[in-house]
C-alpha positions, -999 to +999 in steps of 0.1 A: +373-506+725+390-531+748+367-550+771+373-545+808+369-567+838+340-552+857+342-567+892+361-588+917+399-588+924+408-578+889+381-552+885+388-524+859+418-543+843+416-540+805+418-569+781+434-568+747+410-574+719+424-592+690+423-574+657+398-585+631+362-595+631+365-629+648+354-615+681+321-599+692+326-591+729+296-595+752+284-560+759+295-546+793+260-542+807+251-578+797+283-590+814+275-570+846+240-583+847+251-619+841+275-617+870+250-602+893+227-632+885+257-656+891+269-637+922+260-665+947+273-693+924+306-680+912+328-683+943+347-716+941+330-726+908+345-744+878+336-724+847+337-734+810+337-706+785+329-719+750+336-696+720+356-675+745+366-646+721+386-621+743+383-645+773+364-617+792+337-640+806+363-664+820+385-636+834+355-620+850+346-654+866+382-658+879+382-622+892+350-630+911+363-662+928+359-690+903+387-716+911+389-732+877+382-716+843+386-732+809+384-708+779+378-726+746+384-706+714+388-721+679+406-691+663+443-697+671+454-660+673+425-652+695+432-681+718+469-669+719+457-634+730+437-650+759+469-670+769+489-638+769+462-621+791+463-651+815+500-646+819+497-607+822+470-611+849+489-639+868+460-664+864+480-694+851+470-715+881+432-710+876+426-702+839+434-727+811+430-720+774+422-745+747+426-735+711+401-759+694+366-759+680+341-762+708+329-797+698+365-811+697+373-794+730+343-811+747+359-845+739+392-834+755+384-816+787+373-831+820+344-818+841+325-813+861+317-777+854+293-756+876+288-729+850+291-731+812+289-700+791+283-705+754+285-676+730+287-689+694+284-666+664+248-654+663+244-667+627+251-703+638+223-728+645+215-734+681+244-758+692+222-788+702+252-811+696+272-792+722+244-794+747+241-831+740+279-837+743+281-820+777+255-844+791+270-875+774+305-867+786+293-859+821+309-825+819+282-808+841+279-808+878+244-820+889+231-784+895+251-768+867+239-737+850+244-735+812+241-700+798+236-696+761+240-661+746+221-655+714+204-628+693+173-617+710+152-622+679+160-660+679+133-683+693+150-712+710+138-748+705+134-771+735+169-784+743+167-822+750+180-831+785+178-795+798+152-774+816+150-737+808+151-717+840+154-681+829+157-658+799+171-622+800+170-598+771+192-567+767+184-550+735+197-573+707+213-598+731+195-625+750+208-649+777+190-682+781+197-702+813+194-740+815+200-767+840+204-804+833+170-820+835+177-841+866+188-810+886 
């Protein structure tokens, strides 16, 4: 089933899902809940989508008023599908795609970002290195929100340099919300 943009100016537009098992789209109800939480922060925001998959989170953010979105996806064909969708949706001025592993991308992009969405494969370790790099490279706005999607059964460690502000669980999926410690 193709993911759909749920709200904003592009609401109900379908996204192509690349074939194969590289992508595990964030369930629609999780996405809707996420964007109702972000409702007052998304307008005019700069959004970084790490492990972008179909690009749905970034497209949703752009549809709801984010002015800059960077979608990072390591799998080349998947990143290409996001680029095609950017062209189809006419978002070339606001949505950029980087085909690179997340860690490498963090060395190449410029911040600051107001919202970062991280959705690595659930089997991966908690990406402490990515959290550290975002602080080191000053990629986060002072009051940035970093959202980490993970399997609900995973217990998260303390993340150095970040304060946990919220945790939402939707069946097997959990969203952990963090802000940089100084915020």
